[in-house]
C-alpha positions in Angstrom: 0.0 0.0 0.0 1.4 3.3 -1.0 0.4 6.5 0.8 -0.2 9.3 -1.6 2.3 12.2 -1.4 -0.5 14.7 -0.7 -1.7 12.7 2.3 1.9 12.1 3.5 2.4 15.9 3.5 -0.6 16.3 5.8 0.5 13.9 8.4 4.3 13.6 8.2 4.9 16.0 11.1 2.7 13.9 13.3 4.8 10.7 12.8 7.9 11.4 14.8 11.3 9.9 14.3 12.8 8.0 17.1 15.3 9.5 19.6 19.0 9.5 18.6 21.5 8.3 21.1 24.1 10.9 22.1 26.9 8.3 21.8 25.9 7.5 18.2 25.5 3.8 19.0 22.6 1.6 18.1 20.7 1.0 14.9 19.2 3.9 13.2 15.4 4.0 13.2 13.6 2.8 10.1 12.1 5.4 7.8 8.9 6.6 9.3 7.1 6.6 6.0 8.0 2.9 5.3 6.9 1.9 8.8 3.6 3.8 8.4 3.0 2.0 5.1 3.6 -1.3 6.8 1.1 -0.3 9.5 -1.5 0.7 6.9 -1.1 -2.6 5.1 -1.9 -4.5 8.3 -4.9 -2.2 9.0 -6.2 -2.6 5.5 -5.8 -6.3 5.2 -6.5 -7.4 8.7 -3.6 -9.8 8.5 -1.5 -10.8 11.5 1.6 -8.7 12.1 3.8 -11.7 11.4 2.3 -11.9 7.8 3.6 -8.4 6.9 5.3 -8.8 3.4 9.1 -8.4 3.2 8.7 -5.2 1.2 7.9 -3.5 4.5 10.2 -3.1 7.6 10.1 -6.0 10.0 6.8 -6.6 11.5 8.2 -6.2 15.0 9.3 -2.7 14.2 5.9 -1.8 12.6 4.0 -3.3 15.5 6.1 -1.5 18.1 5.8 1.9 16.3 2.0 1.3 15.9 1.6 0.7 19.6 3.7 3.9 20.4 1.6 6.0 18.0 -1.7 4.6 19.3 -0.7 5.2 22.9 0.4 8.8 22.1 -2.8 9.5 20.1 -0.9 10.0 16.9 -3.1 7.7 14.9 -6.3 9.6 15.9 -4.6 12.9 15.2 -3.5 11.6 11.7 -7.1 10.6 10.9 -8.4 13.9 12.1 -5.8 15.8 10.1 -6.6 13.9 6.9 -10.4 14.4 7.4 -9.8 18.2 8.0 -7.7 18.4 4.9 -10.3 16.6 2.8 -13.0 18.9 4.2 -10.9 22.0 3.4 -10.5 20.8 -0.2 -14.3 20.4 -0.4 -14.2 16.6 -0.5 -16.5 15.9 2.4 -19.0 17.7 4.5 -18.2 16.8 8.1 -21.5 18.3 9.4 -23.3 15.3 8.0 -21.3 12.6 9.7 -22.8 10.1 12.0 -22.1 6.7 13.4 -24.3 3.9 12.1 -24.3 0.6 14.0 -26.5 -1.2 11.5 -23.4 -3.1 10.2 -22.2 -4.3 13.6 -22.3 -8.0 14.0 -23.5 -9.6 17.2 -22.2 -13.0 18.3 -24.8 -15.7 18.7 -25.5 -16.3 22.4 -24.1 -12.9 23.3 -25.5 -10.4 25.7 -29.1 -9.4 25.0 -30.7 -6.1 26.2 -33.9 -6.8 28.1 -36.3 -4.3 29.5 
């Protein structure tokens, strides 16, 4: 999955590079764009992290960075920034958004609301 350049420009400042050691030791962090593309591939396909294709950084790296971004609220900020950008370009009217639960699946034998 390739993130379009226009979309990357909107969110690139949200996806932070890792800290650099003052002694210069250790491995350099993988490119944040490549890691994000690996994360997006997993989110799009629903595959397990260990099934991430070799064209992306190691799945351990992508998973760790995804967890860090999620904990820091980066993923939510990225989605909001992309939605705001789309709205500003006239691509969507956010005043007419709503959550629809009609497509939610319920497991058989699950909790049932009773009056």
